C-alpha positions in Angstrom: -113.4 15.9 18.7 -112.1 13.7 15.8 -112.8 15.2 12.4 -113.1 11.8 10.8 -114.5 8.4 11.9 -112.3 5.7 13.3 -112.0 3.6 10.2 -109.8 0.9 11.7 -107.8 0.1 8.5 -106.1 -3.0 9.9 -103.9 -5.3 7.9 -102.4 -8.4 9.5 -99.8 -10.8 8.4 -102.4 -13.5 7.7 -104.3 -11.2 5.3 -101.4 -11.3 2.8 -102.4 -7.8 1.5 -99.8 -6.0 -0.6 -101.8 -2.8 -1.3 -105.1 -1.0 -0.7 -106.5 1.8 -2.7 -109.9 3.6 -2.5 -112.2 5.5 -4.8 -115.1 7.6 -3.4 -118.2 8.4 -5.5 -121.2 10.5 -4.7 -124.4 8.6 -5.5 -128.1 9.0 -5.9 -130.9 6.6 -6.3 -132.9 6.5 -9.5 -135.5 3.9 -10.5 -134.3 1.8 -7.5 -130.8 1.8 -8.9 -127.8 3.5 -7.4 -126.2 5.9 -9.8 -122.5 6.9 -9.3 -120.9 10.2 -10.1 -117.3 10.6 -11.2 -114.8 9.8 -8.4 -114.5 12.7 -6.0 -111.5 13.8 -3.9 -113.5 16.5 -2.0 -116.1 15.5 0.5 -115.4 18.2 3.1 -117.3 18.2 6.4 -118.3 14.6 5.9 -117.3 12.7 9.0 -116.1 9.5 7.4 -112.9 10.1 5.4 -111.0 7.5 3.3 -107.4 7.7 2.4 -107.4 8.7 -1.3 -104.0 7.2 -1.8 -102.5 3.8 -2.4 -101.3 2.1 0.8 -98.6 -0.5 0.5 -97.8 -3.2 3.1 -95.0 -5.6 3.7 -95.6 -9.3 4.3 -95.8 -8.7 8.1 -98.8 -6.3 7.5 -96.8 -3.1 8.2 -97.4 0.0 6.2 -94.3 0.7 4.1 -95.5 3.2 1.5 -98.1 5.9 0.7 -98.4 6.9 -2.9 -100.4 9.4 -4.9 -99.7 12.5 -7.0 -99.0 14.7 -4.0 -97.6 12.3 -1.4 -95.0 9.6 -1.7 -93.7 8.1 1.5 -91.6 5.0 1.9 -90.8 3.3 5.3 -88.3 0.6 6.1 -88.4 -1.6 9.2 -85.8 -3.7 11.1 -86.2 -7.3 12.1 -88.1 -6.2 15.2 -90.6 -4.3 13.1 -89.4 -0.9 14.2 -89.0 2.0 11.8 -85.5 2.4 10.5 -86.0 5.1 7.8 -88.9 7.0 6.3 -88.4 8.8 3.0 -90.9 11.6 2.3 -91.4 13.3 -1.1 -93.7 16.2 -0.2 -94.5 17.4 -3.7 -93.8 14.6 -6.2 -95.8 16.3 -8.9 -93.3 19.1 -9.2 -90.1 17.9 -7.6 -88.2 14.8 -6.6 -86.8 16.6 -3.5 -87.1 14.4 -0.5 -86.7 14.2 3.3 -85.2 11.2 4.9 -85.9 10.5 8.6 -83.6 8.0 10.3 -84.6 6.3 13.5 -82.2 4.9 16.1 -83.0 2.9 19.3 -81.3 2.1 22.5 -80.5 -1.4 23.8 -84.0 -1.7 25.3 -85.7 -0.8 22.0 -86.8 2.7 22.9 -86.4 5.6 20.4 -83.0 7.4 20.8 -82.8 9.8 17.9 -84.7 11.0 14.8 -82.4 12.6 12.4 -83.6 14.4 9.3 -81.9 15.1 6.1 -83.2 16.9 3.0 -82.1 16.4 -0.6 -82.4 20.2 -1.2 -81.4 23.1 1.1 -84.5 25.3 0.6 -87.4 22.9 1.1 -90.2 24.9 2.6 -93.4 22.9 3.4 -96.0 23.1 6.1 -95.3 20.8 8.9 -98.5 18.7 9.0 -98.3 14.9 9.1 -96.2 14.4 6.0 -95.6 18.0 4.9 -92.6 19.6 6.5 -91.4 23.2 7.0 -87.8 24.1 6.7 -87.7 25.4 10.3 -89.0 22.1 11.6 -86.5 19.9 9.9 -84.4 19.5 13.1 -83.2 16.3 14.7 -85.0 15.0 17.8 -82.9 13.6 20.6 -84.5 11.3 23.2 -82.6 11.1 26.6 -83.8 7.9 28.2 -83.4 7.1 31.9 -84.2 3.8 33.6 -84.7 3.5 37.3 -85.3 0.6 39.7 -87.0 0.7 43.1 -83.6 -0.1 44.7 -81.6 2.6 42.9 -82.8 6.2 42.6 -79.7 7.5 40.7 -81.4 7.6 37.3 -84.5 9.2 38.8 -82.4 12.0 40.3 -80.7 12.6 37.0 -84.0 12.8 35.2 -85.4 15.2 37.7 -82.4 17.5 37.4 -82.7 17.8 33.6 -83.6 21.3 32.4 -85.4 20.8 29.1 -83.9 22.1 25.9 -85.5 22.5 22.5 -85.7 19.3 20.4 -84.7 17.2 23.3 -87.2 14.7 24.9 -86.4 13.4 28.4 -88.1 10.2 29.3 -88.1 8.1 32.5 -88.8 4.3 32.4 -89.4 1.9 35.3 -87.8 -1.5 35.6 -90.6 -3.0 33.4 -89.6 -0.7 30.6 -92.8 1.3 31.0 -92.7 5.0 30.4 -93.6 6.8 33.7 -92.7 10.4 32.9 -91.5 12.6 30.1 -90.7 16.2 29.6 -89.9 18.5 26.7 -89.8 22.2 25.8 -91.7 24.0 23.0 -91.6 27.7 22.0 -93.8 30.1 20.0 -92.7 33.3 18.3 -94.0 36.7 19.3 -93.9 40.0 17.4 -90.8 42.1 17.9 -89.6 43.2 20.5 -91.1 40.4 22.6 -89.2 37.2 23.3 -90.7 33.8 22.5 -93.1 32.2 24.8 -92.2 28.8 26.2 -94.0 25.8 27.6 -92.4 23.0 29.6 -94.5 19.9 29.1 -94.4 17.2 31.7 -96.4 14.0 31.2 -96.8 11.4 33.9 -98.1 7.9 33.5 -99.5 5.6 36.2 -100.3 1.9 35.8 -102.4 -0.8 37.3 -100.9 -4.0 38.6 -101.6 -5.7 35.3 -99.6 -2.9 33.5 -102.6 -1.3 31.9 -102.6 2.5 32.0 -104.5 4.0 35.0 -103.9 7.7 34.7 -102.1 10.2 32.5 -101.3 13.7 33.8 -100.2 16.4 31.4 -98.7 19.4 33.2 -97.9 22.5 31.1 -95.9 25.3 32.6 -96.4 28.4 30.4 -93.6 30.9 30.5 -94.8 34.1 29.0 -92.5 36.8 27.6 -94.4 39.5 29.5 -94.4 37.7 32.8 -97.9 36.2 32.8 -96.8 32.7 33.7 -99.3 30.0 34.6 -99.7 26.2 34.7 -102.4 24.2 33.0 -103.1 20.6 33.9 -105.1 18.0 31.9 -105.6 14.4 33.0 -107.0 11.2 31.8 -108.4 8.6 34.2 -108.8 5.1 32.8 -111.1 2.3 34.1 -111.6 -1.2 32.8 -114.7 -3.3 33.2 -116.0 -6.7 32.2 -112.5 -8.3 32.4 -111.0 -5.5 30.3 -113.4 -5.7 27.4 -114.8 -2.2 28.3 -112.4 0.6 28.6 -113.6 4.0 30.0 -111.6 7.2 29.9 -112.5 10.5 31.6 -110.7 13.7 30.5 -110.3 16.6 33.0 -108.9 20.1 32.4 -107.8 21.7 35.7 -109.9 19.1 37.6 -113.1 19.9 35.5 -114.6 16.9 33.6 -114.8 17.9 29.9 -115.0 14.6 28.0 -115.8 10.9 28.3 -114.8 8.0 26.1 -115.8 4.4 26.1 -114.3 1.5 24.0 -116.0 -1.9 23.9 -114.2 -4.9 22.6 -115.3 -8.5 21.8 -113.7 -11.6 23.2 -111.1 -11.5 20.4 -110.0 -8.0 21.3 -111.7 -6.4 18.3 -113.2 -3.0 18.8 -117.0 -3.2 18.4 -118.2 0.2 19.8 -116.6 3.6 20.5 -118.4 6.5 22.1 -116.9 10.0 22.5 -119.0 12.4 24.6 -118.3 16.1 25.3 -120.1 17.7 28.2 -120.1 21.3 27.0 -121.4 21.6 24.4 -123.4 18.4 25.0 -122.6 16.3 22.0 -121.8 12.6 21.4 -120.3 10.6 18.6 -120.8 6.9 18.5 -119.1 4.4 16.1 -120.3 0.8 15.8 -118.2 -2.0 14.2 -118.9 -5.5 13.0 -117.0 -8.6 14.3 -114.2 -7.9 11.9 -113.7 -4.4 13.2 -115.2 -2.6 10.1 -117.3 0.5 10.7 -121.0 -0.2 10.2 -122.7 2.9 11.8 -121.8 6.5 12.7 -124.2 8.5 14.9 -123.6 12.2 15.9 -125.9 13.8 18.5 -126.3 17.2 20.0 -128.2 17.7 23.2 -129.4 14.1 22.9 -130.9 14.7 19.5 -129.5 12.7 16.6 -128.1 15.0 13.9 -126.4 12.5 11.7 -127.0 8.8 11.4 -124.9 7.0 8.7 -125.2 3.3 8.0 -122.5 1.4 6.1 -123.2 -1.7 4.0 -120.4 -3.8 2.5 -119.8 -6.4 -0.1 -116.8 -8.8 0.2 -114.5 -10.7 -2.1 -113.9 -14.5 -1.8 -111.3 -13.9 0.9 -113.8 -12.1 3.1 -112.3 -8.6 2.6 -114.6 -5.8 1.7 -114.4 -4.3 -1.8 -117.4 -2.0 -1.9 -119.2 0.1 0.7 -122.4 2.1 0.5 -123.2 4.9 2.9 -126.8 5.7 3.8 -128.1 8.7 5.6 -130.7 8.7 8.4 -133.5 8.7 5.8 -131.9 5.6 4.3 -130.9 7.4 1.1 -127.5 6.4 -0.4 -124.9 9.2 -0.2 -121.5 7.7 -1.1 -120.2 4.6 -2.7 -116.6 3.4 -2.0 -114.6 1.0 -4.1 -111.6 -0.6 -2.5 -109.0 -2.4 -4.7 -106.9 -5.0 -2.9 -103.6 -6.5 -4.2 -102.3 -9.6 -2.5 -99.0 -11.3 -2.2 
């Protein structure tokens, strides 16, 4: 289940937004006035989390930089709006050491390689989003195969590949749609046991209109003590009301475990998202306005509402929100968010 709400921080070319930054304040009501605390960076276990960094965008609305005291990332794009390089400075408060990730694409625009280069030989950070461990600073190689109904040569080559670490094998159809991919991961065991391995195979099926119909994730577990087994998880996708409603059912080894529903308006903007787990029985529901901004978050357990958060906004003269107040299910203010927007 997502730890934070789907905030939909969307920036388009027409917005002309250069940067966004957020400040979060705990608040209380006194004499019918909302009183702010000092800005906070810790609001653990609260389901709606804001990026407490400055986000920079280019004139096409693409995120090019994240900047605060403990994270500085810069991304450059090519003329087709694909990533070319990303420079990460994992600990800018103490060091200017950086990691540069370079991306290369094949003639059809699919990723071919991700190469990593560090500015210092002993960088040792936890690999988690933008924090990297030394062991994980390895290049990724994507082997792309393309097949047509009239020629199965590429399909046979793909099927014969035996996955190697840091290699990602991908099969595309003649519409350049990914239909299958496979890769290998390992996990270390205490001496004297050998590492465990998992061969991941992901298969994609599409409808006639090229929307996804089914995703099957097959994991072949190869255990160092011979306890091998296979686990399978699948997603089944269904579209209603001319595609405005998108339903997803998640299965683990044929057992239904989770259901999602996404509802869009006629402009394609998400207006409602529901995430329901069957066991334990709990549901999270997000409601959005016509601009795609989150207006309500509801979390229920066994059909009983546990958390009900309403969000109210004020906008600037361009129609972009600059303040947001969060109210709990008793209509008491909890948090106040200030958003600073810089324009081109």
